[in-house]
C-alpha positions as CSV (number, residue, x, y, z in Angstrom):
1,M,82.3,-65.5,-74.0
2,T,80.2,-62.3,-73.6
3,M,77.3,-61.7,-71.3
4,R,74.9,-61.8,-74.2
5,T,76.2,-65.2,-75.3
6,I,75.9,-66.7,-71.8
7,I,72.3,-65.4,-71.5
8,W,71.3,-66.7,-74.9
9,K,72.8,-70.2,-74.3
10,E,71.2,-70.4,-70.8
11,M,67.7,-69.5,-72.2
12,K,68.1,-72.0,-75.0
13,E,69.2,-74.9,-72.7
14,R,66.7,-74.2,-69.9
15,P,63.5,-73.1,-71.6
16,T,61.0,-74.6,-69.1
17,A,61.7,-72.1,-66.2
18,L,61.9,-69.3,-68.8
19,I,58.5,-70.0,-70.3
20,A,56.8,-70.3,-66.9
21,S,58.1,-66.9,-65.8
22,L,57.4,-65.3,-69.1
23,L,53.8,-66.6,-69.1
24,A,53.2,-65.1,-65.6
25,I,54.4,-61.7,-66.8
26,I,52.4,-61.9,-70.1
27,L,49.1,-62.8,-68.5
28,S,49.4,-60.1,-65.8
29,V,50.3,-57.4,-68.4
30,T,47.5,-58.6,-70.7
31,A,44.9,-58.1,-68.1
32,L,46.3,-54.7,-67.1
33,V,46.4,-53.5,-70.7
34,A,43.0,-54.9,-71.8
35,I,41.1,-53.3,-68.8
36,R,42.9,-50.0,-69.0
37,N,42.4,-49.8,-72.8
38,V,38.7,-50.3,-72.5
39,T,38.5,-47.8,-69.6
40,I,40.2,-45.1,-71.7
41,F,37.8,-45.4,-74.6
42,S,34.7,-45.8,-72.3
43,E,35.7,-42.5,-70.5
44,Q,36.1,-40.8,-73.9
45,E,32.7,-42.1,-75.0
46,V,31.0,-40.6,-71.9
47,A,32.8,-37.3,-72.4
48,G,31.7,-37.3,-76.0
49,K,28.1,-37.9,-75.1
50,L,28.1,-35.2,-72.5
51,D,29.6,-32.8,-75.1
52,E,26.9,-33.7,-77.7
53,L,24.0,-33.5,-75.2
54,G,25.3,-30.1,-73.9
55,A,24.4,-28.5,-70.6
56,N,20.9,-30.0,-70.5
57,V,18.7,-29.9,-67.4
58,L,15.8,-32.3,-67.0
59,I,12.6,-31.4,-65.1
60,L,10.7,-34.6,-64.1
61,P,7.7,-35.5,-61.9
62,E,8.9,-35.8,-58.3
63,G,8.2,-39.6,-58.0
64,V,10.1,-40.7,-61.1
65,T,13.2,-42.9,-60.8
66,L,15.7,-41.7,-63.3
67,Q,17.2,-44.7,-65.2
68,D,18.8,-43.1,-68.2
69,Y,18.4,-40.0,-70.3
70,Y,16.4,-41.5,-73.2
71,A,14.1,-43.6,-71.0
72,A,13.3,-40.8,-68.5
73,D,10.3,-39.6,-70.4
74,M,8.7,-43.1,-70.8
75,H,7.1,-43.1,-67.3
76,K,3.4,-42.6,-66.8
77,E,3.6,-39.7,-64.3
78,T,3.1,-36.2,-65.6
79,I,3.6,-32.5,-64.6
80,P,1.3,-29.6,-65.6
81,E,2.1,-27.9,-68.9
82,E,1.7,-24.6,-67.1
83,H,5.3,-25.1,-65.8
84,V,6.5,-24.4,-69.3
85,A,4.9,-20.9,-69.1
86,E,6.4,-20.3,-65.7
87,L,9.9,-21.1,-67.1
88,A,9.3,-18.9,-70.1
89,L,8.4,-16.0,-68.0
90,A,10.9,-16.5,-65.2
91,G,13.8,-14.6,-67.1
92,L,16.3,-17.4,-66.4
93,T,19.9,-16.6,-67.1
94,G,21.7,-18.5,-69.9
95,V,18.8,-20.7,-70.9
96,E,18.6,-21.0,-74.7
97,A,15.7,-23.5,-75.3
98,I,12.9,-25.2,-73.4
99,T,11.4,-28.4,-74.8
100,P,8.5,-30.0,-73.1
101,K,7.6,-33.6,-74.1
102,L,4.6,-35.9,-73.7
103,C,5.1,-39.6,-74.7
104,V,2.1,-41.8,-75.6
105,P,2.5,-45.5,-76.5
106,T,0.3,-46.4,-79.4
107,K,0.1,-48.8,-82.4
108,L,0.4,-48.3,-86.1
109,D,-0.7,-51.4,-88.0
110,D,1.1,-54.2,-86.2
111,R,3.9,-52.1,-84.8
112,N,4.2,-50.5,-81.4
113,V,5.3,-46.9,-81.6
114,I,5.9,-44.1,-79.2
115,L,4.1,-40.9,-80.2
116,T,6.0,-38.0,-78.7
117,G,4.5,-34.6,-78.4
118,I,6.9,-31.6,-78.5
119,L,6.3,-27.9,-78.2
120,P,8.2,-25.8,-80.8
121,Q,10.3,-22.8,-79.6
122,S,8.2,-20.4,-81.6
123,E,5.2,-21.0,-79.3
124,I,7.3,-20.7,-76.2
125,Q,8.5,-17.3,-77.4
126,K,4.9,-16.2,-78.0
127,M,4.2,-16.8,-74.3
128,N,6.7,-14.1,-73.5
129,A,5.4,-11.8,-76.1
130,W,1.8,-12.1,-74.8
131,S,3.0,-11.1,-71.3
132,G,4.6,-8.0,-72.7
133,G,8.1,-9.1,-71.8
134,G,11.3,-8.2,-73.5
135,M,14.0,-10.8,-74.0
136,L,12.9,-14.4,-73.3
137,F,16.0,-15.2,-71.3
138,K,18.9,-13.3,-69.8
139,K,22.3,-13.5,-71.4
140,H,24.9,-15.4,-69.4
141,E,28.1,-13.3,-69.1
142,G,31.5,-14.9,-69.2
143,C,30.3,-18.2,-70.8
144,K,33.5,-20.2,-71.5
145,A,32.0,-23.5,-72.4
146,K,30.6,-24.7,-75.8
147,I,27.5,-23.0,-76.9
148,N,24.6,-25.4,-77.3
149,V,21.9,-23.8,-79.4
150,A,22.2,-20.1,-79.6
151,D,24.2,-20.2,-82.9
152,E,22.4,-23.2,-84.3
153,N,19.7,-23.0,-87.0
154,L,16.6,-24.4,-85.1
155,D,14.5,-23.9,-88.2
156,A,15.9,-27.0,-89.7
157,P,13.9,-30.1,-88.7
158,D,17.1,-32.1,-88.0
159,S,17.8,-29.7,-85.1
160,L,15.5,-31.8,-83.0
161,A,17.9,-34.7,-83.2
162,E,21.0,-32.6,-82.9
163,R,20.0,-29.9,-80.4
164,R,16.9,-31.4,-78.8
165,A,14.8,-28.3,-79.9
166,L,12.8,-27.3,-82.9
167,Q,11.7,-23.8,-83.9
168,H,8.5,-24.5,-85.9
169,L,6.1,-27.4,-86.1
170,N,2.5,-27.3,-87.3
171,Q,-0.2,-29.4,-85.6
172,S,-0.7,-31.4,-88.8
173,E,3.0,-32.3,-89.2
174,V,5.1,-35.1,-87.8
175,L,8.8,-36.0,-87.7
176,L,9.8,-39.6,-88.0
177,G,12.7,-41.5,-86.4
178,S,15.0,-43.1,-88.9
179,D,14.2,-46.7,-87.9
180,F,10.4,-46.1,-88.0
181,A,10.6,-44.4,-91.3
182,A,12.6,-47.2,-92.8
183,S,10.3,-49.9,-91.5
184,K,7.3,-48.1,-93.1
185,G,9.0,-46.9,-96.2
186,L,8.1,-43.3,-95.4
187,K,9.9,-40.2,-96.6
188,E,9.5,-36.4,-96.4
189,G,6.2,-35.2,-97.8
190,D,4.4,-38.5,-97.4
191,Q,1.1,-38.9,-95.5
192,L,0.8,-40.9,-92.3
193,Q,-2.5,-42.1,-90.7
194,L,-2.2,-42.1,-86.9
195,L,-4.9,-42.3,-84.2
196,G,-7.6,-41.5,-86.8
197,E,-5.9,-38.4,-88.3
198,T,-3.7,-37.8,-91.3
199,F,-0.3,-36.1,-90.9
200,E,2.2,-34.9,-93.3
201,V,5.8,-36.1,-92.8
202,L,7.9,-32.9,-92.3
203,S,11.2,-34.7,-92.2
204,V,12.9,-38.0,-91.4
205,L,15.4,-37.4,-88.6
206,P,19.0,-38.6,-88.9
207,S,19.9,-41.8,-87.0
208,T,21.0,-41.1,-83.4
209,G,21.5,-44.7,-82.2
210,T,18.9,-44.2,-79.4
211,V,15.2,-44.9,-78.8
212,D,14.4,-41.7,-80.7
213,D,15.0,-43.5,-83.9
214,S,11.8,-45.5,-83.4
215,R,9.6,-42.6,-82.4
216,V,7.1,-40.4,-84.1
217,F,7.3,-36.7,-83.1
218,A,4.2,-34.5,-83.4
219,H,3.0,-31.2,-81.9
220,L,2.5,-31.4,-78.2
221,H,-1.1,-30.0,-78.3
222,T,-2.1,-32.5,-81.0
223,V,-0.8,-35.4,-78.9
224,Q,-2.6,-34.1,-75.8
225,R,-5.8,-33.9,-77.8
226,L,-5.6,-37.3,-79.4
227,S,-4.5,-39.1,-76.2
228,G,-7.0,-37.3,-74.0
229,T,-4.3,-36.6,-71.4
230,G,-5.1,-32.9,-71.0
231,P,-2.5,-30.1,-70.7
232,V,0.3,-32.2,-69.1
233,V,3.9,-33.3,-70.1
234,N,6.2,-36.1,-69.0
235,I,9.4,-34.1,-69.0
236,I,10.8,-30.6,-69.7
237,E,14.3,-30.3,-71.2
238,V,16.0,-27.0,-70.4
239,M,19.1,-26.3,-72.6
240,G,21.6,-23.9,-71.0
241,C,24.5,-22.2,-72.8
242,C,27.1,-24.0,-70.8
243,E,27.7,-26.5,-68.0
244,D,28.1,-23.7,-65.4
245,V,24.6,-22.4,-66.2
246,A,23.2,-26.0,-66.0
247,N,24.6,-26.6,-62.6
248,G,23.4,-23.2,-61.3
249,L,19.9,-23.7,-62.7
250,V,19.2,-26.8,-60.6
251,G,18.6,-24.8,-57.3
252,E,16.8,-22.0,-59.1
253,L,14.4,-24.4,-60.9
254,Q,13.7,-26.4,-57.8
255,S,12.6,-23.2,-56.1
256,L,10.6,-22.1,-59.1
257,L,8.9,-25.5,-59.6
258,P,8.3,-27.3,-56.3
259,G,7.0,-30.8,-56.6
260,T,9.3,-31.7,-59.5
261,K,12.7,-33.4,-59.8
262,V,15.5,-31.4,-61.4
263,V,18.6,-33.2,-62.6
264,T,21.5,-32.4,-65.0
265,I,23.0,-34.6,-67.7
266,A,25.9,-35.3,-65.3
267,N,23.4,-37.1,-63.0
268,V,22.0,-39.0,-66.0
269,V,25.4,-40.6,-66.9
270,E,26.4,-41.1,-63.3
271,T,26.0,-44.9,-63.7
272,Q,28.4,-45.1,-66.6
273,V,30.9,-42.9,-64.8
274,S,30.7,-45.2,-61.8
275,I,31.4,-48.2,-64.1
276,N,34.4,-46.3,-65.5
277,R,35.7,-45.7,-62.0
278,M,35.2,-49.3,-61.2
279,M,37.2,-50.3,-64.3
280,T,40.0,-47.8,-63.3
281,S,40.1,-49.4,-59.9
282,L,40.3,-52.9,-61.6
283,S,43.2,-51.7,-63.7
284,Y,45.1,-50.6,-60.5
285,L,44.1,-54.0,-58.9
286,F,45.7,-55.8,-61.8
287,L,48.7,-53.6,-61.5
288,V,49.1,-54.9,-58.0
289,I,48.5,-58.5,-59.2
290,L,51.2,-57.9,-61.8
291,V,53.6,-56.8,-59.1
292,A,52.7,-59.6,-56.7
293,V,52.2,-62.6,-59.0
294,G,54.7,-61.6,-61.7
295,G,57.3,-60.6,-59.1
296,A,56.8,-63.7,-56.9
297,S,57.0,-66.0,-60.0
298,M,60.2,-64.2,-61.2
299,A,61.8,-64.3,-57.8
300,S,61.0,-68.0,-57.3
301,A,62.4,-68.9,-60.7
302,S,65.5,-66.8,-60.1
303,F,66.2,-68.4,-56.7
304,A,65.7,-71.8,-58.3
305,N,68.0,-70.8,-61.1
306,V,70.8,-69.8,-58.7
307,I,70.6,-73.1,-56.8
308,E,70.5,-75.1,-60.1
309,R,73.5,-73.2,-61.6
310,R,75.7,-73.1,-58.5
311,R,78.5,-75.1,-60.3
312,E,78.3,-72.9,-63.4
313,I,78.4,-69.7,-61.3
314,G,81.4,-71.1,-59.3
315,T,83.2,-71.9,-62.6
316,L,82.6,-68.4,-63.9
317,M,83.9,-66.8,-60.7
318,A,86.9,-69.2,-60.7
319,L,87.7,-68.1,-64.2
320,G,87.8,-64.4,-63.1
321,A,84.2,-63.3,-63.3
322,T,83.5,-60.6,-60.7
323,P,80.5,-60.5,-58.3
324,R,79.3,-57.4,-60.3
325,F,79.4,-59.4,-63.5
326,V,77.3,-62.2,-62.0
327,T,74.8,-59.7,-60.7
328,Q,74.5,-58.0,-64.0
329,L,74.1,-61.4,-65.7
330,F,71.0,-62.2,-63.8
331,L,69.6,-58.7,-63.9
332,A,70.1,-58.5,-67.7
333,K,68.2,-61.8,-68.2
334,A,65.4,-60.5,-66.0
335,A,65.2,-57.2,-67.9
336,L,65.0,-59.1,-71.2
337,L,62.2,-61.3,-69.8
338,G,60.3,-58.3,-68.5
339,L,60.6,-56.4,-71.9
340,A,59.5,-59.5,-73.8
341,G,56.6,-60.1,-71.4
342,G,55.6,-56.4,-71.5
343,I,55.5,-56.2,-75.2
344,S,53.7,-59.5,-75.7
345,G,51.2,-58.6,-73.0
346,Y,50.5,-55.3,-74.6
347,V,49.9,-56.9,-78.0
348,L,47.6,-59.6,-76.5
349,G,45.8,-57.2,-74.2
350,S,45.2,-54.7,-77.0
351,L,43.7,-57.5,-79.2
352,I,41.4,-58.6,-76.4
353,A,40.3,-55.0,-75.8
354,V,39.6,-54.3,-79.5
355,F,37.5,-57.5,-80.0
356,L,35.8,-57.7,-76.6
357,G,35.5,-54.0,-75.8
358,P,32.4,-53.4,-78.0
359,V,30.8,-56.5,-76.6
360,F,31.2,-55.8,-72.9
361,A,31.5,-51.9,-72.8
362,S,29.5,-51.0,-76.0
363,V,32.3,-48.8,-77.2
364,A,34.8,-49.0,-80.1
365,V,38.2,-49.7,-78.8
366,F,41.6,-49.2,-80.5
367,P,45.2,-49.9,-79.4
368,V,46.7,-47.1,-77.2
369,P,50.5,-46.9,-78.1
370,S,51.4,-45.2,-74.8
371,L,50.2,-48.3,-72.9
372,A,53.1,-50.2,-74.6
373,I,55.6,-48.0,-72.9
374,V,53.8,-48.2,-69.6
375,A,53.4,-52.0,-69.7
376,S,57.0,-52.6,-70.8
377,T,58.4,-50.3,-68.1
378,V,56.3,-51.8,-65.3
379,A,57.2,-55.3,-66.4
380,V,60.9,-54.6,-66.6
381,L,60.9,-52.8,-63.2
382,V,59.0,-55.7,-61.6
383,T,61.3,-58.4,-63.0
384,L,64.4,-56.4,-62.0
385,A,63.1,-55.9,-58.4
386,A,62.2,-59.6,-58.2
387,S,65.6,-60.8,-59.4
388,Y,67.8,-58.4,-57.4
389,F,68.1,-60.5,-54.3
390,P,68.6,-63.8,-56.1
391,A,71.3,-62.0,-58.2
392,R,73.0,-60.7,-55.1
393,Q,72.9,-64.2,-53.6
394,A,74.6,-65.6,-56.7
395,S,77.3,-63.0,-56.7
396,R,78.2,-63.9,-53.1
397,L,78.7,-67.6,-53.8
398,D,82.2,-69.1,-52.9
399,P,83.6,-71.0,-55.9
400,C,85.4,-73.4,-53.6
401,L,82.1,-74.3,-51.8
402,C,80.3,-74.6,-55.1
403,F,82.8,-77.3,-56.4
404,K,82.8,-79.0,-53.0
405,E,79.0,-79.5,-53.1
406,V,79.1,-81.0,-56.6
């Protein structure tokens, strides 16, 4: 009778203890894999958003509490529009676009809408020309990161959605978010009545999955005139050529524009990053739980199995089985349980992550094959460690004493 035959017959005849140990391993591995799987894709989502947004810097009124990037310009506080001219004439290094915004809540028929005023880049460039300056911004030498807008066509209206800046916009033109346009049945070239004036729809912006999809974008000076706010803005976005420039601009802009709050996109997504760190910590916590609970369950079951099978172990040793064979017998069964528990836990954990990840983390989650190797390896090591001392105890049993106790 081979070792494989003995293990198989023992599992078949005593399934209760086997199932209890296997469930403990599966549940621990499932929790570990599910949390780690969601964390991986959540981190990738944040990294992707940072890459899409580029090295943006936000200039806000000093008293504003920053909640998130897309709600930051919905506050009622303002800063003078003259700050835009100061930025345009400051000769900042590596800056490629400046986009001031003013948001005004209004109503169109029975629908609430946010009318957002933006200043096209052509008018910012005119400020520099009127002052007799040369280049609007200084070139950043040694830029290694992704270029944000320098090589992009800002003449296309869609560039407002993609690069947060637009080259040209007349005071009688508007751009519509995709959701707003769909709800009103509007398309490029149509007319729109808003605040008593008629505007031509320059373009319908592509969907971004943000609050911008429900906005109407118009010329900043038109929005200021219609709303009666005067020459003010809610927020100024500064697009740098790379993250190094963005980080370096913070101190420079704070000195240039006292009384404002200057933050980078890294600050904006700090909450999501904190959540990712918490989920990473949770995955390590469940790793500890796997070692503790799974190991304790396996050790307890192994010790009970040794006591229950004293007569069988004694018979094997009386028939010539060596202590090493007995030790290998118990460890082989533990490794098999660990492998089965690790694979089953990976499959179950991946399914939970795929279905519940979009609900709780708002990200699409897919199985990560490398986690199968990690889960199986950890489960096998835990079960082997937990079964080592029971296996050693079984190998030291005296056959004579075993038969005497029966």
